[in-house]
C-alpha positions, 0 to 999 in steps of 0.5 A: 870048468869050460861052462864057468869060463863061458859064463864069465866071458858073457858076464864081462861082455855085458858089463863092458857094454852096460852098467845098470843103476837102481834107478832103472837107467843104463849107462853105455861105456861108449854112449852115442846118439843111437842109445841115449840113457834112459831114466825113470819118471819122477813122482810129484813128491820127488819133483817137489823135493827137487824144486824146493831149493829154488821155488821161492826165487823170482820167476826170471831166476827160476827160469835161468836155473832150470835152463842152466841145469840142462847144461851141468858141464857148463855150470861146473866150468862157469863156476870155476871161471868165476872163482878164477876171475873174482877180480872182475866186476860189473861191466868188465865181468859182463864183457868177459862172460859174453865172450864165453861159449856157454848157454845164455842161461849159464851166462846169466847165472854169473850175475848170481855167483852164489846161485851158480856156486850152489848148483856146482857144489850140489851137482847131483841135484842140479843134474837131476833138475836138468833131467827132470826139466828135459823130460817132465817140463810141465810137471816141474813147473807145476811142482814150483807152484805147489811149493809156492802155495805151501810156503804161502800157507805157512806164512813164508811167502809174501810181498816185502821190500825186496820182492813182490808176490802176486796171485793170478788165478791159481798162479803165484808170481814172484818178481823183484821190487827193483829189477836193477837190484835183485835179492835172492831169498835165503831159506832152508828148503826142507823147513820153509814149506810148513811140514818138513821135507826130506833133504836131498841126499848129500845136500850141501848148504851153500853159505849165504843162501840158507837159513837154519830155521823155517823162515825166509830172509834176504842178504845184500842184493845183486846189482844188474845194471851193468848186464842190461846190454847183453842178450842173456841178461835178466830182462830176457828171462821169464816163466810162462806159467800158463804154458808151463814153460821157460821164456827166453827172448819172448820165446819158449826156451829150448835147450840144446844141451846133450847131457840128457836124453829125452825119453819121449823122443827116444820112445818115438824114434824106437817106434819109427816116428823120426821126423814126426812130432816128438819123434826126433831125439831131443837136442841131437840125442845123447853123445856121452857125458862131456868132460869138464874143462877149465882146470882142476876141480877138487884136485883134478879134472872131473869127467863125469861118473859117480854112482847112480842113485835111485833117480839118476839123470843121464848126465854121466851118472849124476843122480839122486845122491850120485856125487859126493865131493866134500864141499864143506871144506871149500870156501870162497872169500867173495861171491864176486859178480854184481853183488854179494850175500851177507849182512842180511836180515830175516823176513818172517824168520822163526828160529 
């Protein structure tokens, strides 16, 4: 009996410190900069599945999404805020957003409320995307190019009246035809690339962003003229495919989010390399999954958690299939912002 009690005490002590998920990461109940959460590297196929929903977007929008994904808590807060202020349009919206404390990438996505809403509703995917960009930046950018090549081979990525698709060497570049009105392509990310891709576990098809079939189409455009005067607007973002990096204000984007641990930096610190290249913990280390602010979300404030999936990110257990929140019952009468989707037409849509 004494031995059983001792073993039980040891077990409870371990559980109080670490919760391990199938993806090989450890979640400390009181995480600190001294023990950032570790996650496993994702394979090329996993990364291709991860970027499939955004790979055919214009380059600047891809850059905004990848950067904003490193701030999943701000994504949730911003989406709530946009819904609560759906009466704000154009310059008035831009002025109010400019006063928020969000990262410029998150502010930029308020110009595309449907995209922002999709990232909020598919938070497991968003957090995995952010973790991947933090730790496998070059691989993520390469995965986007691979998916564009696949879509092009399938006849689903070509220039049209809404976007210009050009090839520079082996790189496929996607730009809007008119930078004052940006159209976000609508497609089924699991069918548009030719051979079907396994859907992201628990994926919620956000209204207005996805076709049911294998083609690609466009809804109404988002007018960006009112946002041009703000430092986080459309013209400040881009993709440097040569160096596999996001560009913000003509410089390589560096996230300062604290949701994800940089595994390479952590490994360098473990080797005593603090102060050397790659040795410092990226963005100040992991300080715990930040609580979401801005009111209730699906009936209450959300403070991280969820169960860890096979590819869980460091953000409070938001992993591959890690969050399921029944979003199909939630709707939005208007996407708000500088434009809205709906009434679109198909381009190469083969249903």
